[in-house]
C-alpha positions, 0 to 999 in steps of 0.5 A: 811817620806822623804829620806834626801839627802846626799851630798859629803861635809857632808859625815863625819858628824854626828849629834844627836838630843835629844828631852828632856821633857824640852829642845831640843838639837842638836849636829853636828860633824865631824869625822876626823880621829879618832877625832870628831870636834864639829860644832854646839851645839843648844838648845831650851826650849820647855818644852814637859812635861808641855804639857803631858796630863793624857790621854797620848796625848800632848797639841797642842799648845806645839806640835806646839812649838816643831815642830817649833824648829825641823824645825829650827834643820832640816835645819841644818841636811840637807845633812847629810846621814841618817845612821850618824843621830840619833833623840832620844826621852826620857821620855816625848815621852815614856809616850805620848802613844796617840801622834802617829800623833805627832811622824810621824810630828816629823819624817817628819818635821826632815826628819830622823826616831825617837828612843824612848829609854827606861830610862836605854838606856837613862842612858847609852847614858848619861854616855857615853857622859860624859865619852867622855867629861872628861879626862878618866882613865880606872880605874876611878869610876864615879858617873853621874847624869842627871836631865831632865825635866821628869826623872832623870838618875843616873849612877855609872861606871868605865872609859867608862863602866856604871855598875849600870843604874837607871832612876827615874820617876821625873824631873825638869818640872814634879816635879816643877808642882807637888810639887809647883803648885801655884808657892809658895816655902815653907819648907813643899813642899821642904821636900815632894819632898826631901822625894819622892827622898829618897824613890825612891833611898832607893832600889838602895842606897847600890849598888851605895854606894858600887860601890863608885866613884871617882868623881861625875858629873852632865850633865843636864841644871839643874846642869849647872844652879845651878853651874852658880848660885853658881859661881856668888854668890861667892859660888865656882866654883863647886856645894858643899854640903855647896853651895847646903844648902846656895842655899836651904836657899835662895830659901825658903827665896825668897818664889816663883818661880817669885822671883827666877829671883832675883837670880844672874846667874839664867835665866828666862827661867830656873827659871820656872823649877828650884825648882824641879830640885834643890830639886831633886839634893839636895836630891841626895846630902843628900842620896848619901853623896856627898860633891861636884859635877862638871858639864859636857857639855857631855850628852846624845846627845854626847853619842848618837854621840859616840854610832853612831860611834861604829855602823859605826866602827863595835863596835855596842852596839846592837850586844854586847847586842844580845851576852849577851842575847844569853849567859844569856838565853843559846841560841844554838849560832851555831845553831842560826847562821845557822838560821840567814844564812838561813834568810839572804838568804831568805831576799836577795831574797824577798827584790828584790820584797818586799820593804824591806831595811837594817834596816829591814834586822837588825831586822830579823837578831836579831830575828834569833839570839835569837829566842830560848831565851824563851826556857831557861824559858819553852818549852811550849810557849817559843815563847811568853816568848822570846817576853816577854823578848825582850819587857820588858828587858833593852837591851843596844843600842836598841830603844823601836821601835826596841825591839818592832819589834824583840819581835813581830818577835819572837812571831810570829816565830810559830803557825798561823800567825797574821794578820795586825790588830792583829800585830797592837794590839801588839803595832806594829806602822802602818808603820812597820806592812806590812814589819814586817809580811813579815819578820816573814814569812822569819824567820819562813822559815829560822827555818823550813829549817835549822831544816829540810834540812841536805840532801840539797846540796844548798839552795832553790830558792825563788820567791816572787810575792805579797802574793805568795812565791814559793819555788824551791826545787830538784826533789827528795826531796819529797821522801828523806825529807817527814818530811820537806814535812809535815812541809811545808804543815803545814806552808802553813796552818798557814800563810793562808789567808795572804800568799800563799806557793807553792814548 
């Protein structure tokens, strides 16, 4: 992936690209003092979900349509600094397990890395975007619904804080294909989809009703389309319970997807995915006992912009999540901070010889701070328990790639170091495996030295040349720290044949 060239004129610009299952969106904004000024808001209907095959691959024609769109987006992104751009993939890319080449093509076309986020992280960003688009009372409770092409996010929160986050595995594209495959809109088909939505909501319904809300807000293209149709047909400026029942009757009366274009206010490209999205919202109205819902322009891409600002100004959600993991799994925080300092020392030396960058430094830091979380589950195999937590937990702020690499680092902190092929088998992307194996060696050394070098008055020197690592230790250390010598001998055995350690 080519490194984007930043320009001084765009130094304060930020951008977020949302690769949704139905549409691709991009927002470009400028940071002016404490304010954000919107410069561009772009949208193209790509219908990525329509190209997802059962084996996890994507239809080549859909891939090309997506890349053509991103080539146009990429022209507007040129010159914006890499650390001020986020490209986020959602439901379809989460399920496109056999589309690694497409992911690489996305990054090449845009010139920026892609983050594929989990459903609840998507929900968090949606809520953040909506909250910032509204006049926020710190005590105001809010319900937010976002019906995408492949999934539906439902969030309840207060002010800027999401308290309940759920991602449901159905959206307007997938549901229209599944429940209206012949483009006929019947009462039976609507009722089948309504039943599916109600069943999916049932386990979480009491929690949402107990939380309550002062207003309900929708943030997706589906909800915007419904609001427009109701408004242009004299059903009010907000989506109401009465309006939803009126529109359901009209939809069934028209009887087919092509006939929906007769509805005043419904665009032709939206009609193709309208039935599934509408029925999902209808079922949400019924299950959650909604009387009305308003539309907000703020959504995931705006949430990503504000989350990015937090990272820039030292309010990184990921650091808060790390502290949450430490607290939840009773980490030895002070000890782990010491491990992180050792890891930083070794990283700064190794990075002069190995092609490591700031992102790798973050991975190593997060792994050092949480390398012991598996101990709260069991001492035996604690590194595997820690890996499982990182791999499977909903950890706010992290992409799936970030969670995967930190999980692998936690896993590889002890016992025999996995080879590159074994790391690929753990789900690590080809472009990450070499750096991850190097970071694993540095993490292992950091843990080892923090545990056993109380007598050292200064950190040891480290020289790195390819696969060879040479430690510079005081002359008397062998007699004063025999256990450390034994640990290093064991470590040398465990990292062979990929690395060679000398001291």
